[in-house]
Structures are given as structure tokens and as C-alpha cells.
C-alpha positions in Angstrom: 54.8 50.9 -5.1 54.3 47.5 -3.5 53.4 46.9 0.1 56.8 45.8 1.2 58.4 49.0 -0.2 55.8 51.1 1.6 56.4 49.2 4.9 60.1 49.7 4.4 59.8 53.5 3.8 57.4 54.0 6.7 59.7 52.0 9.0 62.7 54.1 8.0 60.8 57.4 8.5 59.5 56.2 11.9 63.1 55.1 12.9 64.4 58.5 12.0 61.7 60.2 14.1 62.2 57.9 17.1 66.0 58.1 16.8 65.9 61.9 17.0 63.3 61.7 19.8 65.9 59.9 21.9 67.8 63.1 21.9 66.1 65.8 24.0 65.3 68.0 21.0 61.5 67.5 20.9 61.1 68.8 24.5 63.8 71.5 24.0 62.1 72.9 20.9 58.5 72.5 22.2 57.3 69.9 19.7 56.2 67.9 22.7 53.9 70.8 23.7 51.9 70.4 20.5 48.6 68.5 21.3 49.1 64.8 20.6 52.9 65.0 20.6 53.6 64.7 24.3 54.9 61.2 23.8 57.8 62.5 21.8 59.4 63.8 25.0 59.1 60.3 26.6 62.6 58.8 26.2 61.8 55.3 27.3 58.7 55.0 25.1 60.7 56.2 22.1 63.6 53.9 23.0 61.3 50.8 23.0 59.5 51.9 19.9 62.9 52.4 18.1 63.9 48.8 19.1 60.6 47.4 17.7 61.0 49.3 14.5 64.6 48.2 14.2 63.4 44.6 14.4 60.9 45.2 11.6 63.7 46.9 9.5 66.1 44.0 10.2 63.5 41.5 9.1 62.9 43.4 5.8 66.6 43.8 5.2 67.2 40.2 5.9 64.5 39.1 3.6 65.8 41.3 0.7 69.5 40.6 1.3 69.8 37.5 -0.9 68.2 39.3 -3.8 70.4 42.4 -3.3 73.6 40.3 -3.1 72.9 38.5 -6.4 72.8 41.7 -8.5 74.8 41.4 -11.6 76.1 45.0 -11.5 76.7 47.6 -8.8 76.9 51.3 -9.2 79.2 53.3 -7.0 76.3 54.9 -5.2 74.7 51.5 -4.7 77.8 50.3 -2.9 77.9 53.5 -0.8 74.2 53.0 0.2 74.8 49.4 1.0 77.8 50.2 3.2 75.8 52.8 5.0 73.1 50.3 5.8 75.7 47.9 7.0 77.2 50.6 9.2 73.9 51.5 10.6 73.1 47.9 11.4 76.5 47.1 13.0 76.6 50.3 15.1 72.9 49.7 16.1 73.7 46.2 17.3 76.7 47.6 19.3 74.4 50.2 20.8 71.9 47.5 21.9 74.8 45.6 23.4 76.0 48.6 25.4 72.5 49.0 26.9 72.6 45.6 28.4 73.2 45.7 32.2 76.0 43.1 32.2 78.1 44.9 29.6 80.5 47.7 29.9 82.0 49.8 27.1 84.3 52.7 27.7 82.8 56.2 27.4 85.1 56.9 24.4 83.9 53.8 22.5 80.2 54.7 23.3 80.7 58.2 21.9 82.4 56.8 18.8 79.6 54.3 18.2 76.9 56.9 18.8 78.4 59.4 16.5 79.1 56.7 13.9 75.5 55.6 14.0 74.3 59.1 13.5 76.9 59.7 10.8 75.9 56.6 8.8 72.3 57.7 9.0 73.1 61.2 7.7 75.4 59.7 4.9 72.7 57.3 3.9 70.2 60.1 3.6 72.5 62.2 1.5 73.5 59.2 -0.7 69.9 58.1 -1.2 68.9 61.7 -2.1 71.7 62.0 -4.6 70.9 58.5 -6.1 67.2 59.3 -6.4 68.0 62.7 -8.1 70.5 61.1 -10.5 68.2 58.4 -11.8 66.7 58.9 -15.3 63.1 59.8 -15.2 62.1 56.5 -16.9 63.4 54.6 -13.8 61.8 56.7 -11.1 58.6 55.2 -9.6 
């Protein structure tokens, strides 16, 4: 595994962790009480960390996008994974826009964007898992 792939995977795992930390589940289920994990209950810290990690992710995706778009053939699962990433990025950008003080979105739109963001993440996880399990053993790294 090369360094960029490792950075990408660590960034995605950290984004998952900080994304779930923005919901109050870590304090609710006492993970924040474990020594060294008190920061997981700090919403603002996790929010800023999620933004920083999203910048890293967007840089990696932007750097790899030309190579991905020039592929000769696409599998159905590859298209699904790509659309999930596009959905995550678009809904993430809308979520950043709604957090700006000069912008206003209706509560219904905010709910739809939040649920779509979470849904795309869950669909990406399921699609990636299915794709990794369906690969022949010779292609797995």
C-alpha cells in the first residue's frame, strides 16, 4: 500500500469518527468517559477537525480525479461508489454553506441534506464492502 492510499484510508476513518462525534452519541454512550477520549464529547473541536479532514480528503480526491475519469472501463459497483463520493462531497459543501452566518436554509432542506449526507456515507460503506468482497483474490492488496 502506498503512502497516498494509507493517508486516504486514515482520513476516511477519521472523518467517520469525527462525523459521528458531531452527534451526541459519544457522551450518551459514555465513550467520552474513557480516559483519553473526553475530546470526543466536544462538538466544536470535532466540527473543526471534521472540516480540516474534509480539506485533506478533497485534496486527495481532486488529485486523483483526472486519473479516475480516464478509466477505460467502469463496473457497476465502481459507478455506485463514484456517485456516493460525489453525493458526499456535494452534501458536505451544502452543509458548510448552511453553517455560514449570512446564509439561511429552511429546516426541511437542512434535514434532507443532513440525512442525505449520512445516507451517502452508509451507502458508500456498504458498496465498498461489497466491492472488496467481490474482487478476485489475485486483485486484493
